[in-house]
Backbone bond lengths (Angstrom), bond angles and torsions (degrees), N, CA, C in turn:
res aa  C-N    CA-C-N  psi(-1)  N-CA   C-N-CA  omega(-1)  CA-C   N-CA-C  phi
1 M - - - 1.459 - - 1.532 108.63 -
2 S 1.310 116.55 121.24 1.468 120.36 -178.03 1.505 110.03 -84.05
3 E 1.319 113.48 146.22 1.458 120.15 179.30 1.520 109.29 -119.56
4 T 1.314 117.11 128.02 1.468 121.00 -179.74 1.506 109.34 -101.27
5 H 1.287 115.14 147.18 1.469 121.92 -179.35 1.513 108.79 -121.09
6 A 1.292 116.68 130.62 1.462 121.15 179.01 1.513 110.12 -70.16
7 H 1.326 116.71 143.18 1.455 121.51 177.10 1.525 107.98 -67.40
8 P 1.355 117.25 134.18 1.479 118.41 -178.45 1.523 113.79 -61.56
9 F 1.348 117.12 -26.01 1.464 121.70 178.77 1.516 109.21 -128.02
10 P 1.325 117.89 77.05 1.488 120.05 -175.35 1.535 110.85 -66.55
11 V 1.319 114.87 150.29 1.461 121.77 179.78 1.518 108.70 -84.30
12 D 1.321 115.91 139.12 1.470 121.29 172.45 1.534 108.62 -62.30
13 P 1.356 118.44 120.98 1.478 119.77 -178.02 1.512 113.77 -54.98
14 G 1.340 116.67 -31.91 1.464 119.25 -179.13 1.517 112.98 -62.60
15 I 1.345 116.48 -27.81 1.458 121.09 179.97 1.531 111.14 -64.45
16 L 1.339 116.07 -30.48 1.448 120.62 -174.20 1.521 113.37 -76.26
17 V 1.342 117.12 -15.93 1.475 119.44 -177.30 1.535 111.77 -121.19
18 D 1.319 117.82 -12.20 1.467 120.40 -178.77 1.523 109.98 -69.10
19 P 1.329 118.62 124.32 1.481 121.01 -178.92 1.523 113.81 -57.81
20 E 1.352 116.35 -39.89 1.451 120.11 -179.83 1.520 110.50 -66.67
21 A 1.347 116.40 -39.63 1.456 120.31 -179.94 1.534 110.82 -66.35
22 L 1.324 115.50 -40.86 1.474 119.10 177.87 1.526 111.25 -64.95
23 A 1.339 116.12 -40.60 1.462 120.28 177.72 1.528 110.74 -63.56
24 Y 1.348 115.89 -39.30 1.464 120.64 179.87 1.524 110.01 -63.05
25 R 1.317 116.58 -46.06 1.457 120.46 -179.78 1.529 111.01 -61.24
26 R 1.328 116.31 -43.84 1.476 119.32 179.62 1.515 111.67 -61.88
27 R 1.332 117.40 -41.03 1.461 120.11 -177.08 1.532 110.91 -72.48
28 V 1.319 116.63 -36.24 1.461 118.44 176.77 1.536 109.87 -65.76
29 L 1.333 117.07 -40.77 1.463 120.69 177.03 1.546 110.87 -61.65
30 L 1.323 116.29 -37.86 1.471 120.36 177.03 1.512 110.82 -64.56
31 I 1.336 116.32 -43.45 1.474 121.37 178.00 1.522 109.36 -60.72
32 V 1.330 116.88 -48.58 1.452 121.02 -179.84 1.533 110.65 -58.89
33 S 1.335 117.01 -44.27 1.455 121.24 -177.94 1.534 111.84 -63.10
34 V 1.335 115.77 -43.37 1.481 120.04 -178.96 1.537 110.38 -65.53
35 I 1.341 116.46 -46.68 1.473 119.80 -179.35 1.533 111.06 -66.27
36 A 1.331 116.52 -39.21 1.461 120.35 179.52 1.538 110.97 -64.23
37 C 1.320 116.33 -40.56 1.483 119.76 178.08 1.519 110.53 -65.32
38 L 1.335 117.24 -41.66 1.459 121.02 177.28 1.537 110.19 -63.05
39 A 1.337 116.74 -45.90 1.472 120.45 -178.72 1.522 110.35 -61.30
40 A 1.319 116.41 -45.15 1.468 119.57 -176.57 1.522 111.25 -67.27
41 S 1.334 117.04 -46.99 1.473 120.12 -177.92 1.525 111.23 -65.93
42 Q 1.338 116.92 -41.81 1.463 119.35 -178.70 1.539 111.14 -68.99
43 T 1.319 117.17 -39.80 1.457 121.29 179.91 1.543 110.59 -65.07
44 L 1.327 116.67 -44.64 1.464 120.99 179.57 1.525 110.50 -64.49
45 Y 1.337 116.98 -42.50 1.471 120.65 179.26 1.534 110.20 -64.54
46 A 1.335 116.34 -41.60 1.476 120.55 179.33 1.517 110.67 -62.17
47 L 1.329 116.74 -41.34 1.471 120.39 177.51 1.530 111.09 -65.00
48 A 1.332 116.01 -38.03 1.468 120.46 -178.35 1.514 111.80 -66.07
49 I 1.346 117.63 -37.58 1.454 119.96 -177.24 1.537 111.89 -99.26
50 G 1.355 115.99 -4.86 1.464 120.51 178.72 1.514 114.37 70.75
51 N 1.325 116.40 35.24 1.474 120.19 -179.75 1.531 109.12 -100.12
52 R 1.326 116.61 112.30 1.470 120.96 -173.77 1.520 112.29 -76.54
53 F 1.318 117.55 -29.05 1.461 119.61 177.14 1.532 110.25 -67.22
54 L 1.323 115.47 -46.22 1.454 119.81 179.18 1.520 110.35 -64.12
55 L 1.327 116.90 -36.30 1.466 121.38 177.96 1.534 110.86 -63.49
56 K 1.320 116.93 -43.60 1.463 120.70 179.32 1.529 110.44 -61.46
57 D 1.316 117.41 -44.49 1.465 120.18 179.05 1.525 111.30 -64.53
58 G 1.336 117.00 -37.85 1.447 120.19 179.12 1.511 112.20 -64.92
59 I 1.337 116.17 -42.23 1.485 119.94 178.26 1.521 110.25 -67.29
60 D 1.322 117.78 -34.13 1.458 120.43 178.67 1.534 112.58 -59.24
61 W 1.344 115.99 -32.48 1.456 119.01 177.76 1.518 112.38 -65.85
62 V 1.339 116.50 -26.26 1.462 120.85 179.07 1.545 110.41 -62.05
63 Y 1.330 116.10 -37.54 1.468 118.95 177.64 1.514 110.96 -60.91
64 D 1.334 116.88 -39.62 1.478 119.45 178.07 1.518 110.79 -64.86
65 V 1.305 117.37 -39.44 1.475 121.01 178.05 1.530 109.77 -59.83
66 I 1.339 116.94 -45.53 1.459 121.28 -179.64 1.518 111.10 -62.01
67 L 1.315 116.84 -44.11 1.495 120.92 -178.19 1.525 110.55 -64.18
68 W 1.327 117.80 -41.22 1.471 119.83 178.94 1.516 110.57 -68.04
69 L 1.342 117.88 -36.79 1.460 120.46 178.33 1.518 110.42 -67.40
70 V 1.313 117.67 -34.70 1.476 119.98 176.21 1.505 109.97 -64.32
71 A 1.332 117.01 -44.52 1.471 120.26 178.82 1.519 110.56 -59.79
72 L 1.329 117.13 -40.26 1.449 121.02 178.97 1.525 111.85 -67.88
73 A 1.323 116.18 -39.57 1.466 120.93 -176.21 1.524 112.26 -67.52
74 I 1.346 117.79 -34.95 1.477 119.62 -176.65 1.516 111.76 -90.61
75 F 1.331 117.56 -6.03 1.457 120.63 -176.50 1.522 110.53 -59.34
76 G 1.335 116.90 117.38 1.448 122.96 177.36 1.522 114.82 80.02
77 R 1.333 118.84 14.07 1.465 120.62 -175.79 1.524 113.82 -106.88
78 G 1.309 118.49 0.33 1.465 119.51 172.04 1.531 114.48 94.16
79 R 1.336 114.11 -179.96 1.474 122.27 -171.08 1.525 113.48 -66.71
80 R 1.355 117.19 -41.89 1.457 119.49 -177.27 1.534 110.38 -63.18
81 A 1.326 116.47 -41.17 1.458 120.48 178.46 1.520 110.48 -62.98
82 E 1.335 116.19 -37.61 1.459 120.18 178.44 1.526 111.99 -63.59
83 E 1.341 116.56 -37.05 1.461 120.05 179.48 1.520 111.20 -68.28
84 V 1.343 116.75 -42.48 1.457 120.21 177.80 1.532 109.96 -64.58
85 A 1.337 116.51 -41.56 1.454 120.88 179.05 1.537 110.54 -64.09
86 A 1.325 115.84 -37.43 1.469 119.43 179.24 1.519 111.12 -61.01
87 L 1.345 116.58 -39.52 1.457 119.42 177.15 1.538 110.05 -64.03
88 G 1.323 115.87 -39.22 1.457 119.73 177.44 1.518 112.51 -62.41
89 V 1.344 115.17 -42.21 1.462 119.53 177.58 1.522 110.03 -63.98
90 G 1.328 117.27 -40.52 1.466 121.24 177.37 1.529 111.94 -58.64
91 L 1.326 115.81 -42.11 1.468 119.86 178.56 1.528 110.44 -66.08
92 V 1.319 116.89 -38.93 1.478 120.06 177.66 1.524 109.69 -61.36
93 M 1.328 116.92 -43.44 1.455 120.81 178.67 1.517 111.83 -62.89
94 L 1.342 115.69 -38.37 1.453 120.46 178.71 1.518 111.27 -64.83
95 V 1.327 116.47 -44.86 1.468 120.95 177.76 1.531 110.65 -63.79
96 A 1.330 116.79 -42.87 1.470 120.03 -179.94 1.525 111.54 -62.42
97 G 1.342 116.49 -42.70 1.459 119.58 178.11 1.509 112.33 -64.32
98 S 1.343 116.61 -41.18 1.470 120.79 178.92 1.512 110.62 -66.12
99 H 1.332 117.42 -38.17 1.456 121.55 177.94 1.527 111.49 -62.59
100 T 1.341 115.02 -43.96 1.468 119.58 179.31 1.521 110.50 -66.86
101 A 1.345 117.24 -36.67 1.467 120.83 178.96 1.539 110.20 -64.61
102 Y 1.335 117.17 -41.86 1.464 120.91 177.67 1.530 110.02 -63.70
103 D 1.343 115.69 -44.12 1.447 118.75 -179.84 1.517 112.54 -63.51
104 L 1.339 116.28 -36.67 1.465 121.05 177.46 1.533 110.22 -64.03
105 W 1.318 115.75 -45.87 1.470 119.69 178.52 1.536 110.90 -58.83
106 D 1.322 115.51 -42.94 1.462 119.60 -179.89 1.538 111.76 -65.65
107 K 1.340 116.25 -38.59 1.468 119.06 178.96 1.525 111.70 -65.17
108 I 1.331 114.93 -40.16 1.470 119.18 178.93 1.525 110.54 -66.99
109 A 1.337 115.42 -42.88 1.472 120.85 -177.28 1.518 112.54 -66.09
110 T 1.323 116.84 -37.50 1.464 121.09 -175.44 1.534 112.44 -100.44
111 G 1.327 117.17 -16.58 1.448 120.79 -178.80 1.510 113.47 71.27
112 R 1.321 118.93 16.24 1.469 120.78 -176.71 1.527 111.16 -71.11
113 R 1.319 114.20 147.59 1.446 122.32 178.62 1.529 109.12 -127.91
114 A 1.336 114.92 155.83 1.474 118.84 178.66 1.521 110.92 -81.63
115 E 1.337 115.31 141.81 1.464 118.87 172.46 1.525 109.27 -67.66
116 T 1.322 116.57 156.11 1.458 120.66 -177.18 1.529 111.13 -60.28
117 W 1.316 117.45 -40.43 1.469 120.09 -177.19 1.527 110.53 -67.63
118 V 1.347 117.23 -33.16 1.459 120.81 177.83 1.534 110.20 -68.32
119 A 1.345 115.90 -44.50 1.460 120.16 178.71 1.527 109.90 -62.70
120 G 1.337 116.35 -40.51 1.462 120.26 178.64 1.503 112.30 -66.28
121 W 1.322 118.29 -41.30 1.451 121.58 178.21 1.515 111.13 -64.01
122 S 1.322 117.19 -41.76 1.458 121.54 178.68 1.524 111.07 -60.38
123 A 1.318 117.27 -45.13 1.474 120.28 179.48 1.517 111.30 -68.06
124 F 1.324 116.89 -41.02 1.467 121.35 -179.29 1.525 111.97 -62.95
125 T 1.326 117.72 -46.94 1.472 120.42 -178.56 1.521 110.98 -69.10
126 A 1.324 118.74 -36.45 1.446 120.90 179.37 1.527 111.25 -63.32
127 I 1.320 115.75 -47.10 1.475 119.76 -179.38 1.541 109.70 -69.02
128 G 1.318 116.70 -43.12 1.466 119.99 -178.71 1.533 112.58 -60.83
129 L 1.314 116.32 -44.64 1.476 119.04 179.92 1.524 111.71 -69.10
130 A 1.327 116.82 -37.18 1.474 120.01 177.28 1.512 111.28 -59.97
131 L 1.332 116.78 -42.12 1.463 120.78 179.44 1.533 110.72 -71.29
132 F 1.332 117.16 -35.65 1.462 121.97 177.04 1.532 110.52 -62.00
133 V 1.331 116.34 -45.87 1.460 121.52 -178.47 1.531 111.22 -65.54
134 V 1.335 116.91 -46.64 1.459 119.64 -178.48 1.532 110.62 -64.20
135 G 1.322 116.82 -31.86 1.454 119.79 177.24 1.528 111.06 -66.07
136 L 1.316 118.00 -38.83 1.459 121.40 179.46 1.533 111.95 -72.83
137 M 1.338 115.92 -34.62 1.474 120.22 -177.14 1.528 112.30 -83.91
138 L 1.323 118.08 -9.12 1.473 122.48 -177.55 1.533 110.98 -56.06
139 R 1.319 117.40 -34.13 1.456 121.79 -178.27 1.533 112.59 -60.05
140 F 1.324 117.20 -28.09 1.466 121.04 -171.80 1.540 112.52 -101.46
141 R 1.325 116.42 17.44 1.460 119.38 -176.02 1.533 113.31 -66.96
142 S 1.334 117.85 -22.88 1.472 120.90 -178.83 1.522 111.89 -113.65
143 N 1.345 117.47 14.25 1.455 120.40 -177.70 1.539 110.86 -76.77
144 D 1.335 116.42 148.70 1.468 120.68 -178.17 1.509 112.43 -82.81
145 N 1.335 118.51 -16.35 1.478 120.15 -179.22 1.531 108.74 -65.92
146 P 1.350 117.98 126.87 1.469 119.66 -176.74 1.509 114.24 -63.21
147 L 1.353 117.67 -35.50 1.442 119.66 179.71 1.510 111.31 -69.21
148 M 1.336 116.88 -40.49 1.454 121.12 177.05 1.528 110.94 -62.59
149 T 1.338 114.87 -43.72 1.453 120.33 179.17 1.527 110.78 -63.17
150 A 1.338 115.90 -44.56 1.470 120.47 -179.08 1.526 110.38 -63.84
151 T 1.341 117.12 -40.52 1.459 121.07 179.50 1.521 111.46 -65.33
152 W 1.324 116.05 -41.96 1.461 120.36 178.53 1.519 110.56 -62.81
153 L 1.343 115.93 -48.81 1.475 119.35 -178.05 1.520 110.48 -63.61
154 S 1.333 116.11 -40.69 1.474 119.67 178.84 1.513 111.35 -62.75
155 S 1.337 116.87 -43.18 1.485 119.74 -179.91 1.517 111.02 -68.49
156 R 1.341 116.53 -35.76 1.480 119.29 177.75 1.527 110.25 -64.14
157 N 1.330 115.32 -48.08 1.468 119.00 179.91 1.525 111.36 -63.96
158 D 1.337 116.55 -38.91 1.463 120.72 -179.93 1.523 111.21 -63.69
159 A 1.331 116.09 -37.08 1.474 119.25 179.88 1.523 110.98 -62.39
160 I 1.346 115.04 -35.94 1.468 119.07 178.54 1.514 111.47 -76.04
161 S 1.336 114.71 -50.96 1.472 119.10 -174.96 1.520 112.09 -69.11
162 T 1.344 116.71 -36.73 1.457 120.36 179.53 1.515 111.98 -63.30
163 T 1.324 116.27 -40.91 1.462 119.53 178.91 1.530 110.92 -59.20
164 A 1.335 115.20 -45.46 1.453 118.55 -179.65 1.519 111.33 -70.63
165 F 1.340 115.16 -43.85 1.462 119.71 -175.68 1.515 112.26 -68.57
166 A 1.353 116.51 -38.38 1.460 119.50 179.35 1.523 110.99 -65.89
167 T 1.331 115.41 -36.15 1.468 119.59 176.53 1.522 111.33 -64.65
168 I 1.341 115.33 -43.93 1.468 119.62 178.16 1.520 109.75 -63.30
169 G 1.352 116.34 -42.34 1.459 120.49 179.83 1.511 112.34 -62.19
170 F 1.335 116.55 -39.66 1.472 120.46 178.70 1.528 110.31 -62.43
171 V 1.346 115.30 -46.12 1.476 118.72 179.92 1.522 111.18 -62.92
172 A 1.361 116.10 -40.65 1.465 120.66 -179.39 1.512 111.32 -64.95
173 R 1.336 116.83 -38.89 1.456 119.59 -176.71 1.519 113.17 -72.26
174 I 1.326 117.16 -29.42 1.473 118.90 -179.60 1.533 111.87 -98.45
175 S 1.331 117.12 3.34 1.445 120.36 177.53 1.532 110.49 -63.61
176 P 1.335 118.32 144.70 1.467 120.63 179.35 1.532 112.41 -59.39
177 S 1.333 116.38 -31.67 1.461 121.28 -179.81 1.526 109.38 -97.08
178 Q 1.325 116.41 149.41 1.454 121.86 178.17 1.523 111.33 -81.41
179 G 1.340 116.89 -11.79 1.459 121.83 -175.75 1.515 114.70 -55.44
180 P 1.329 119.67 -52.12 1.468 120.02 -178.81 1.531 113.26 -59.16
181 E 1.323 116.91 -37.37 1.460 120.13 179.13 1.527 111.03 -68.33
182 I 1.332 117.20 -38.28 1.461 120.50 177.78 1.524 110.88 -64.58
183 L 1.334 116.46 -44.70 1.464 120.51 177.64 1.519 111.76 -60.37
184 L 1.331 116.66 -39.61 1.448 121.62 179.37 1.527 110.26 -64.13
185 D 1.322 117.67 -43.76 1.453 121.37 179.41 1.525 111.70 -64.85
186 I 1.325 116.61 -39.86 1.470 120.83 177.92 1.513 109.94 -61.53
187 F 1.335 116.19 -40.73 1.472 120.75 178.03 1.527 110.69 -63.32
188 L 1.331 117.33 -42.83 1.463 121.79 179.26 1.545 110.95 -64.45
189 I 1.293 116.23 -41.00 1.476 120.70 179.31 1.527 109.25 -62.82
190 G 1.343 115.66 -44.90 1.475 119.53 179.05 1.505 111.88 -61.29
191 L 1.345 117.66 -41.78 1.460 121.12 179.14 1.535 111.25 -62.75
192 A 1.319 117.25 -43.65 1.461 121.69 -178.50 1.527 111.07 -64.31
193 F 1.337 117.69 -45.92 1.461 120.87 -179.90 1.522 111.85 -69.36
194 Q 1.363 116.38 -36.39 1.466 119.17 177.18 1.506 110.98 -64.76
195 A 1.348 116.96 -41.15 1.452 120.45 179.68 1.530 110.56 -64.66
196 A 1.342 116.55 -44.97 1.463 120.10 179.64 1.528 110.63 -61.09
197 G 1.335 117.23 -44.60 1.465 120.88 179.71 1.510 112.10 -63.36
198 A 1.327 116.90 -41.95 1.471 121.50 179.87 1.534 110.64 -63.87
199 I 1.333 116.77 -39.80 1.474 119.90 178.85 1.508 111.53 -65.69
200 F 1.347 116.76 -48.96 1.458 120.55 179.67 1.520 111.73 -59.51
201 L 1.341 116.39 -42.60 1.469 121.18 -179.81 1.526 110.80 -64.26
202 S 1.321 115.82 -41.59 1.468 120.45 -179.56 1.532 111.38 -63.87
203 V 1.335 117.10 -43.67 1.453 120.53 179.40 1.518 110.49 -67.13
204 W 1.316 117.61 -39.61 1.467 122.13 179.34 1.523 110.86 -63.37
205 R 1.333 116.52 -43.89 1.469 120.23 178.82 1.526 110.90 -65.08
206 D 1.342 116.07 -39.78 1.461 119.48 179.84 1.517 110.90 -66.63
207 A 1.347 116.98 -37.33 1.457 120.87 177.59 1.519 111.17 -64.54
208 R 1.322 116.87 -38.02 1.468 120.42 178.09 1.518 111.34 -66.29
209 R 1.357 116.23 -38.18 1.461 119.59 178.16 1.521 110.53 -68.70
210 Q 1.347 115.86 -37.06 1.461 120.46 -177.08 1.540 111.42 -74.70
211 G 1.339 116.64 -27.26 1.477 120.45 -175.21 1.516 114.90 -53.02
212 P 1.322 120.16 -56.40 1.470 120.29 -178.39 1.532 113.62 -61.00
213 S 1.352 116.14 -38.48 1.465 118.00 -179.00 1.530 110.92 -69.89
214 L 1.350 117.15 -36.67 1.448 119.59 178.10 1.514 111.09 -67.49
215 Q 1.341 116.88 -36.55 1.465 120.56 179.10 1.523 109.69 -66.36
216 R 1.336 116.84 -41.68 1.457 119.64 177.89 1.517 111.74 -62.40
217 E 1.353 114.84 -39.58 1.457 118.98 179.21 1.530 110.50 -65.09
218 A 1.349 116.95 -41.89 1.469 120.90 179.15 1.515 110.96 -64.66
219 D 1.349 117.23 -41.06 1.471 120.26 178.86 1.530 110.70 -63.75
220 G 1.341 115.40 -37.64 1.466 119.81 178.90 1.512 111.52 -64.90
221 Q 1.337 116.82 -39.03 1.458 120.74 178.88 1.515 111.33 -66.10
222 V 1.343 116.89 -41.04 1.468 121.15 177.80 1.509 110.20 -63.14
223 S 1.343 117.99 -43.19 1.447 121.78 179.59 1.524 111.27 -62.31
224 N 1.319 116.44 -40.89 1.455 120.67 179.20 1.535 111.15 -65.03
225 K 1.340 117.02 -38.72 1.444 119.09 178.85 1.512 111.49 -67.39
226 I 1.353 117.22 -38.99 1.465 120.70 177.05 1.500 111.14 -63.18
227 A 1.355 114.28 -44.05 1.477 118.66 -178.62 1.532 109.21 -64.86
228 S 1.322 118.37 -37.50 1.457 122.09 -178.19 1.522 110.65 -68.97
229 S 1.344 116.44 -38.86 1.465 119.80 -178.15 1.517 111.34 -70.97
230 G 1.315 117.69 -22.07 1.456 120.57 -177.62 1.508 113.67 -86.35
231 R 1.342 116.25 -5.17 1.464 118.67 -179.56 1.489 112.25 -78.07
């Protein structure tokens, strides 16, 4: 006799047939595929030529792939799935911040600097991908789905901020002094750790708010079972 188990985070059936939802999933998969290809090719090339700056940028794209996959995985699965995914995103931010901190320490210890072409490639790919993503997400700018709206707004803001930030990063990397690049890395580390902390705190607070209501619901279910068994 076979026993079936319900998925802990079931998908809303409407998501599977809604044209907008299907288009959203296809476009997110396209975004993931493009970034994953860039990350893999850049990382392999960096390893082949022994360029640690290019390697760091290639690995950084992996974090974007993970975040987009998380967004795709929780799409249409409800609040509990979103909370679990939020913890996953927080861990990704923590790892990214730690990675940048290690890279900063290594740059200071060795005094290594990025070649101009590496800094230019990093800025070019960052801006190009940001514009590519916002172009794909433009379709969902007026959608009522909160995740679609959040993704669109995030991609729109990223297109603006990435253009400015990539330009600043390019200037910092080719500056005669290592100081601007160090300050930029410290800022990035702070942002990553702040984001991770904010996510963990938000989930913890939400769990505390949910605790009493879940306990009352469980007590109610036990009471109903007792009452039913006594009939």
